[in-house]
N, C-alpha and C positions, 0 to 999 in steps of 0.2 A: 702666460701659462708655462709652467716648467715640467709638465708631466713626462715628456720624453726624456729629458736629461735626468730627472729624479728616478724614473723607473729603471733606467739602464745602469745606475750605480748599484753596486752590490753592498748590501747592508743587513745581513742576517742578525737576529737579536743578539746583542752583546758585542756587535762589530759594526756599529752605526757611524763610525767616525768620518768616513768619506761623505756620507749623506750630510752630516752635520757641517763639515767644512764647506760643502757646496752652498748650503743654506746661509751660512754666515757671510759668505762673499756677496750674496744677493741682498742681504738685509742690513748689513752692519752700519751703513750710513743713512738708514731710513727709519731708525727707531731711536727712542730716547736713551735706552741702554740695553745691553744684553749680557748674559753670562752663561757659563756652562757649569752645572753643579757636579758634585762628586760622583754621581752615578752616570753622568753623560747627557742628561737632558739639556737642551738648548732653550733658554727662556729669554724672550725679548719683550720689552715694555714700550707701548705707545700711550702716553699720558692723556687722560681726559680731565674731568674736573675733580677727581679724587673721591667722589661720593660712593662709587661702586667699583670693586675690583673683580674683573671677569677673566677667567682662564679660557682660552681657546686652544684645545688640545688636538694635535694630530701626531700619530706615532711614526717614527722614522724607520723602524725595523720591519723586516720582511721575514717570511718563513723560508727555511732552507735546511742545510745539513751540516753536521760536524763529523770529522773523521775520528773514529774510535779505535781502529786497529789497522796495522799494515801487515798484510798476509804474506806467507812465504812465496806465493806465486806472483806477487807484485800488485794484486788487487787491493782495494781499500774497503774496509768495513766502515759503516757510518750509521748515524741515527738522525732522525728529524729534529729540527729546532722549530717548534711551533707545530700546529696541526696540519699535517699533510697525509693524504691517503696514499698508501704505497702504490696503488694502481695507476695514479697519475704520474708517478716517478719513473716507472720502468721504461727504458729505452730513451730517456731524455738526456740531453747534453747538459753538463754542469761545468763550472769553472772553479778551481781551487786556488785561493789566494790571489785572485784576479790574474792568474798566469797559466795554470795548468788545466787543459781541457780533458774532460773524461766523459764517459757514458755510463749511466746506471743500468747494470745488466742483471738479467735473471735467466734461468735455463730456458731454452727454446720450448715452445708450446708442445711439440711432439715428443718431448722428453719428460713432460710433467705427468705425474700420476693423476692429478685432479686439476685440470686447467681452470676450472671455475672457482677454485679456492683462492682467496686473496692472500698473497704471501706476506710474511712478516718482514720488517726492515732488516732483521738479522739474516735473512736469506738473500738479500740483495748485495751487490758489490758495485763499486765504482771502478771501471776499467780505464786507466789513464795511459795505457800503453807501456807500462813497466813490466819487465820480464822477471823480476825477482824482488824480494823484500829489500835487499841491499841497494838495488837501483832506486827503488821508490823512496827509501829513507833519505836519499840525497836531496829530494825535492819536497817531500811531504812529511809532516809530523802529526802525531795524535793531538787533537784539539784544533786543527785547521778547519776553516769554514769552506763550504761549497755552496754555490748559488746556481740557480737556473740562469741560462744565458740569453733568454728571449729578447729580441730587439723590438723597439716600439714602432708601431705602424698605425697610420690612419687610413681607413677604408670608408669612403663616403663620409657619413657622420659618426662612424664608430672608431674607437681607439682600441688597439690591442697591445698587450705587453705584459711584463711581469711586475709584481710588487706595487700594483695600483693600490693595494691594501698595505700601507696607507699613504703612499706617495701622492695619491690623489688629494687627500686632506692636506698634506704638507704643501702641495702646489697652490691650493686655495688660500692657505694662510699667507704664503709669499705674495700672491696676487693682492690680497687685502693690504699688506704692508706697502707694496710698490704703488698701489693706487692711492696711497696716503689717506686711508679711511679716517673719517672724523666721527668721534663718538663721545658722549658724555662719560662713558665708562673708561676707567683705566684698563687697557687691554693688555693682558699678558699672553703672548703667543708662545705656546709650549710645544716644542718639537721633542716628543718624549721617546724614551728608549724602552726596549724589552716588554712591549705590550703583548707580543705573541707568546711570551713564556710566563704569563701570569700577572699582567698589568703592573709590572714592577716599577717602571719609571714614574708613573703618576703618583705612586705612593709617597714619594719624597718631595713632590712639588707643593703639596698643600702646606707643609710646615714652613716653606719659604715664603709663600704668598698670602696664605689665609684668605682665599677669595670669597666673595659673596655668592657666586655661582660659577658653574663651569659648563662649557659646551664641547663635546667631543665631535670632531668632524671626521667622519669615517668613510670607508667603502664597505658595502654590505652585500650579502648574498642576494642574487636575483631570484633564482629558482624557476624562472620561466622557461624551463627545458621542455622540449616537445613531449617527453614521456610522462610529464607530471600534469595532473589535473589542475585547473586554475585555482581551486580552493586550497591547494598545497603550495602555491607560490608564496614566497616571502615578499618579493617585490617584482616589478616588471621594468626592464630597462626602457627608457624613453618616456616614462610617466612622471619624471621629476624626482627631486630629492625625497628620500625616505625618512619619515619621522617615526622614531621608536617610542612606543608607550610602555614597553616592558621587555626586558631581556634577562638572560641568565644572571642571577645575583642582584638584580635591582629593578624596582618599579620606578620609572622616570618621574621626576618631580612634576606634579600636575600643573602647577602654575606656569612653569617653563614650557611644558609640552603644549598646553592650550594657547599660550601666547605665541609660540612658533606657528601653530596651526592658523591662528587668527591673522598673523602677519602675512602668511602665504595667501590666505583667502582675500584679505583686504587689498593686496597688491597684485592680484591675479598671477601669482607665481605658481606654476604647476607643482604639485607635491603628491605624495602617497603615504599611506601608513605601512610600516613594516609589520606584516601580518603573522610572522612566526617569531617565537621568543627564544629560539636557540642562539647560542653564541653570546659573547659579552664584549664590553668596551671599557675604556678608561673611565667612563662615567660612573660605573659601579665602584671603582677604586676611590674616586673623589667622594662619592656619597658615603662610603664605608670608612672614611678617615675619621680621626678623632674629632674633627670639626664638623662632620656631617654635611659636607658641601652639596647643596642641591645641584643636580646635573642633568643635562639633556643630550640627545644625540641627533645629529643631522648626517645622513649618509648618501653617498653616490651608489646607486644599485649597480651590481656587476655580475656577469656570468662567469662561472668557472673559477671562483675565488680560491685562494690557497692552492693554485696549480701553476704550471709553467706559463700559461697564457690566459690572461683575463680580458674580458670584453666589456667596455662601457659605451654609453651613448654620450657624445660630447655635449648635447643639450642638457643632459642631467648634470654634468659638471658645471655648466654655465648657470643653471638654475639653483644649484646648491650654493654657488658663490653669491648669486643674487639674493637668495633668501637670507643668508647669513649677514651680508652687507646691509640689507634693508633693516633687519632686526637690530643690528648694532648701531646704525645711524639714528634710528628712531628711539632707541634706548627705552623700551616700553616697561621694563621692570624697574620700578623706582625704589 
């Protein structure tokens, strides 16, 4: 498992190259071939018998920020890259260009007219210790990326860190490659880019592979927060991988969905249904391509997704891996 190493690499959408370089080093001698396409997707092939081509997709990018202006007082204006709630950003430490540490600031609560109102990102600033625009411009430029700086930790059977969405999926794909998985399918391991900004990386994969079907390996919302009633939970951490039957923009292919459910049941692998349909994944992009590729989603449930610190149960990670491995080795879709 490479969740720690992957989560601590900074790779906001459009800036995934360090994640890609790490993955290449781990898999380059363990696949039949690999390539990087023009958009930056890393695609690796492990050959089966050639009767079915299957895409296994995990996106490399994480949510983060981009510098949009350098202000006269040396503070930095910025906007989110991907879906981030401004409330989880205030007071958090970020790193710009893997070098410059800053803090996301907002006016103190006793200076606010309405402390209960959620601020706009345009009202927030990154304070990186610069005293003037001239000083800041020596180190930072418009278009630079900023990332959360959270370090990975394991506490009992829980893992905490940033960017588990979707470095968790990336780690599982590397695990499958390193364990030398055997399948009748030709397996195309796709480490995709720019999922968080509109499922863009997956859009160009289909043309290159023309797969028979695809599976997105994701990290998804748990929702089992104390303030929410159980019927509002999307998933619950500790109950196994989440299988999606529908989400924004796509109803999951019924044959794939039911086969994954049956695989879990027949092999006594814990699983759960994702019970809320908000959010989307690269499965929707594969399905909406010109080839209409059937697609499914297997996800690791996580608390506090798209925030500086995400929590997962490591048993869910292991069972997500086990379900995917069992499915691919049995090759039930003929």
